[in-house]
N, C-alpha and C positions, 0 to 999 in steps of 0.2 A: 430670277426671283425665286426665293426659296419656297418650297411647298409648305403650306401651313400644316402644323401638327393637328392630327385628328383628335377630337375630344374623346376621353376615355368613357367607355360605356359603364353605366352604373351596375352594381352587383358583381357577383363572382363570375368568372368565366364558366362556360358550359361544362368543360371537362372537369372542373373542380366539383361541381354538383354530382356528376356521374361517379367520380372517384369517391366522394363522400358516401354516396348511396352504397357503393360496393363495399367500402370498409365497414359500414354499419351492418350490412348483411353478414359479412364475415364475422364480425364481433358477436352478432346474435347467434350465428351458427356455433361458434366455439363455446359460448355460454350455455347453449343447449347441450352440447356434448359434455361439458363439465357437470351440468345438473344430472344428466343421465348416469355419469360415472359414480354419483353419490346415491343412486337409487338401488334398491334391491333388485336382483335379477328378475324376479317375477313381475315387478312393476315396470321394469325396462322393456320386457317382452310385450307387455300390454300396451305401453306407449308406442313402441315400434309398430305393432300391428295396426294401431289406430292411425298413425301417420301413413302407413302403406295404403290403408283403405281410403284415406282422404285424398291421396295423390293418384288413386286408381291403379296402383300396382297390383293389388290382389284384394279379393273380398275375404277378409279374415275376421272372425269374431274373437276379440281379445279374451284370453283365458288365463286365470291365475294358476301358477304352478308353485310347488314348494320344494325347496332344496332338502335333500337327504343329508344325514349326518348330524353331529352334535357339536355345540360350541365348546371351546376349552373350559369355560366356566362350568358347564354341566358335566364335563368329564371329571372335574375335580370334586364336584359335589354330588355325583350320582350315588344312589344308595347302594351299599355293598350287600344288601339283603333284599329279598323280594318284599316290597312294601305291601302289595295287595295280599300276599300270603300272610304277612304279619297282622294285617287288619283282620283277616278271617280268624286267625288264631286268637287274637285279643277278644273278638266278638264271642267266640266259643267259650273263652275263659269267663267272660261276663255272664253268659247264659248259664254256665255251671254255677256261678256265684248266686244268681237269681233263684236257682232251684234249691238252694240250701235254706237254712233257717231264716225266718223273717228278720232276725237281727243282722243277718249277713247280706241282705239285699242292698244293692247300691245302684244308683242311676248314673251310668257311665256313658259318655259320648266319645265316639272314636271317629276321627277325621283323617283323611289322607290329602297331602298337598305336595308341592315341590320341595317344601322344607323337610318333609318326612311324615311320620305318623304321630298324630297328637291324640292323647288319651286324657280326657277331662273327668275328674271325679269330685263330687261335693265333699267338702271337708268333714261334714257331719258323719259321713260313712267311714272316716278314717281316724278322726280325733274327737275327743270330748271338747266342749267349749272351754277355751282358755288353756288347753293342754297341747303339748307336743308329743305325747306318748301315743303310739299307734294302737288302735283298738284290736283286740284279739280276733274279732269276727272277720277282719280283713286279711289276716295272715295267710290263709289258704289261697286266696286270689293272688296275693303278692308273690307267694311261692311259685305259682304257675307262671306268672309274668317273668319272674327271675329265671325260670327254666328255659323260657323262650329266648331270653337275652343271652343265655349261655350258648345258644345254637347259632348266633350271628354276631357280627362285630359292630352293631349299631352303638352310637353314642347316646347317652341318656341325659336329658336336661329336666330337672324337677323344678317347677315354678310353683310357689305357694302364694296365695292371695287371701286377703281378709276384707271385711267390710270397713266402713269408716267410723265405726263406734270405737272411741278410745278405750284402751286397756292399760291398766296399771296394776301390776301385782308384784309380789316378792320375787317371782321367777322371771317375769317379762315386763320390761319397762314400757314397751310400746308394741303396736301391731307389727312393726318391722322386725323386732326381735322375735316375736311369736312366729311369723312366717319363715324366718331364717331357721329357727329351731325345727319347724315341721319339715322343711325341705331337707335338712341334714338328717333328720330321723328316718325319713323314707329312703334316702340314698344309703344310709348306713345299713338299713335292713336288707336292701337289695344287694348291696356289695358283699355283705357277710354271707348271704344265702348262696350266691353263685361263686364267690371267691374270685373276683376279677380285679384287675388293676384300678386304682382310684381314678386314673386319668380318663376312664370311660364315663365318668359321672360329672355332672355340673349342677350346682345349686343356684337358683335364681329367686331370691325372696323379694317380692314386690309389695308386701303389706297391703295397704288400702289403695295403692296405685293401680292403674290399668283396670278399672272395673268394666265389666261387660254390660252393666245396666246401671242407671242412676241410683244412688243410694238414698232413695226417697220412700221406700216401702220395705216391709218385712220380706216379701217374696224376692225383690231385687237384691236385698242384702244376702239372702240365702244363695242366690246365683253367683254373687261375687265371691263368696267364701268357697274357694275351690282349690284343687290341686291339679296341675297340668304336667303330664309326663310326655316329653317329646323324644321320639326315637329318630335320630338323624345321623348324617354322615359328617365326620370330622374332616375338614379340608386337608389335603396332602401337605407335607412339609414344604414342598416347593411353592405351593400356592400361598401358604401362610407367610413365607418369606417375601414373596412379591407384594402381598397385601400390606405387610408391616414395614417393607423397605429394608429388610434384614437379610444378609447373605445366609443361606441355609448351611448348617454345620454338616460335616461329612457323615455324622451318625444319624442325621435326619433324612438322608436321601434313601 
């Protein structure tokens, strides 16, 4: 008499469950390794110390550390001049301007950032209303600024801004035309004073765009009518070619 077949037990065999647990743990372990590989070194060190402490390996207090060195981007955009030194020089120039005649006084703001050194001047100190001709009272200060530019290789971007009150004259059809003429007039004066290549200068006329305060009051409109001079570093030819997707020419290297 043949032996009757034993009925199959319900569920998966015990070894399958154990094998599945092991594979899940291995998958979790590799995911953890992958996540660590995408973290900064300082965060990885902190996480490792935390795990060691949790497993009783050693009693370590996680501590943040910072890598030394500079990124390739910062190497291409680092200022070729001492920015802090230029800030001090510009402040001295402004102080000298303030000590001159009352007509020559000007409220200037000087800021330093990763972009460079930004000098902000109210347009009333430089131009008459509706005009793109520089006022004579500002010539001496501009001459001193130009002299400092000759001592370094900083690029110069002149941005001109107006308020939102429409303008229409025989010379300027709009605020955009007026701001463009003012930016070019300032660049032309600086360029002729120090006699440097045109490529060091850039005009950025914004007209009524990019106000720093809502154009809802006389005080705010006065703040928006301004000239900004940015002293910055021009990216290297190699960096510009990578940015624009163009192979650099041999003369640009």
